[in-house]
N, C-alpha and C positions, 0 to 999 in steps of 0.2 A: 278226671271227675272223682270227687270224694265218694267213698263207699258209705252208705247209710250206717250209722252206728246203732248197735243194739246192746243193751245190758240184760244179761240173763240172771235170774234169781232162782235158787234151788228151793226145795220144800223142807218140811219138818224132818228132823233126824238125818239131814244130809249136809254136805259141804259143797263149795263151789266146784270142785273137780267132777261132781256127779253130772254136771251139765256139759262136759267136754264133748260127748258124742253129738248132742244137739247143736252145740256151738259150731262143730265142724260142718254140719249139714247147712247151717245158715251161711257160713263162709262160702260154701260152694255156690250158694245162691247170690253172692255178691255183697254180703254184709260184713261190716267190721264189728266183731263180736267181743265183748268183755263179760266175763263171769264175775259177779260181785258176791262175796261170801258174807255171811252174818251168823251169829250163834242162835240157832233156831230154837233152843231150849232155854239157855241161860240169859240171853240178851233181851232187854225190854223192847216192846214194839217201838217206842219212841226212839230208842237208840238205833235200832235197825233202820228205821225210816230216815234218820239223820245220815247214817252211813250211805244209804242208797242215794239220797238226795245229793250228797257231795259228788258222787259219781256222775249223776245227771248234770250237775252244774258245770262239769268240765266241757260239755258240748250240748248246749240247748237244742232241743228237737230230737234227742236220743230216744229211740224206741225201747220198750220194755217187754220182755217175755218172762213170765213167772210160772213155775210149776207149783201147784197145790198152795201151800202157805205163801210161797213166793208171789203167786198171782194176787193174793189178798194184799200183800204188802205193796205190790206194783200199783194196784188201784188206789191205795191210800196215798202213796207218794205222788201219784199223778195229779192229785187234787191240789198239791202245793208246789209243784215243780213245772218248769217249762219243758215238757217231754213230748215225744211224738205219739205214735199209736201203742196200744197195750194188747198183748196176747196172753191169755190165761190158759194153762194146761191143767185141766181137772181141778180147778180151784173152787172150793165150796163158798161161792159168793153169797149164797143164801144161808150159810151156817152149816156146820159139820156135825151130823149125828154120830159119826164114828169117834170124833174127838170127845164128844160128850160121853160116849160109852166108855172110852178109855179112862177118862177123868173120874167117872162115877163107879165103874165096875172093876177096874183092874187095880190090884194093890200098888200103892204109890203112883196111881195113874195121873193125878194132878201134877206131880213132879215130872212125869214123862212128857206130858203135853207142854209144860214149861210156861214161860212168860207170855206167850202169845195165845194163851187159852181163851181169853175174852174175845180176841179177834176171830179165832177159829169158830167159836160158838155163835157169835153174833153175825158173822159174815161182813160183807162190804158196806151194807147200808145203801145209801144213795150213791150211784156212780157219779163221778165228777163231770160237770157239764163241759162240753167242748172237747172232751177226750174220747177218741174212738177205741172201744174195748171189744175184742173178739174172744170167743171162748171155744176151745177144743176139748170136748169131753170124751171119756172112754166108756166102752160098754163090755169089756172083757172082765168077767166077774171073778177075779183072782186077788185075794188079799184078806187080811184078818179083820178089816173093818166091817165087812159084811157079816162076820161071825159074831162080833161084839155088839153091833147095832143092827137093828132091822132096817135095812135100806130100802126105800120104796122104789118100785119099778126098775128099769135098767140102771146098772151102776158099774163102776170099774174095780170093784172089790174094796174100795175105801170111800169113794164119794159117789152119791147118786147123781144121775144126769139132772134130776129135778133140783138138786142143790147147786148146780152150776148155772141155773137160769134166773136172772133178775131183770126187772125192767131197765131199759136204757142200754142194753147190749147192742152194739152195732151189728154183730153177726154171731151165730152159734152153729157149730157143726159137731157131729159125733164120729169117732173112729173106733175100730175094733182093737182096743188096747187096754191093758190093765192100768191101774193108777201109776205105778212106777214105770210101766212100759211106755207111757206117753213120752218120756224123755228119750226113748230109743226107737220111736216110731217114725219111719220115713214119711208116712202119710201125714202125721201130725206136724212134722217139720215143714213139709210142703205147704200145708194149710197156713202155718204161721208166716212163712216167707211171703205167700201171696197176700195175706191180710196186711202185713207191714208195708207192702208196696202199694196195694190198691184200696185198703180200707174195707175189704169184703173178702169172702172166701170164693173159691172158684165155682163156676156155675155147675160143675159136676158134683160138688159137695151136696149131700143130702141135708136140706135145711131142717131145723127144729124150731117150732113156733116159740116165740118169746112172749110171755104174759106181760 
């Protein structure tokens, strides 16, 4: 029996190898995992989406797991490709205050945020119909984002839990992990694997109401 295929997408200021640990955990759970890289600062959103779309076209029904900006791209490409389920790890689907803070307050901040600035600031918009999207958000407040921008309520140091919640999510769960720590969290990996198989998180997961 073929193993379900998953494409992993890294976040801003990262490269595909950053997802190796998470990939190993999903392989342990029985998935065939491929990490797809893109240039998170220099490449346009349209170019990155095209690159990811080609990877999905190799096997229709492939699932997507994206960290931070990678989750935003995953949701965008899911609207135009024949993919399976999508899991976002700390992705600011409702828009990123931290990205706005870097762009407006840090010297050369707009260049640091790069070509995906508009996507990061605006968020995902309307989630694509017919695609199940699950969110794993972090609550360990370690990161520079919280110092640059005033993040409301619980956050992972870069993205507020509030920024990970949008109408249309199939499921939402929080774990005690920082923003970068989400890709090294066994709990997050377990939740991702369960959602990819079942379209929901385990009953033991503490639910967060979705507006």
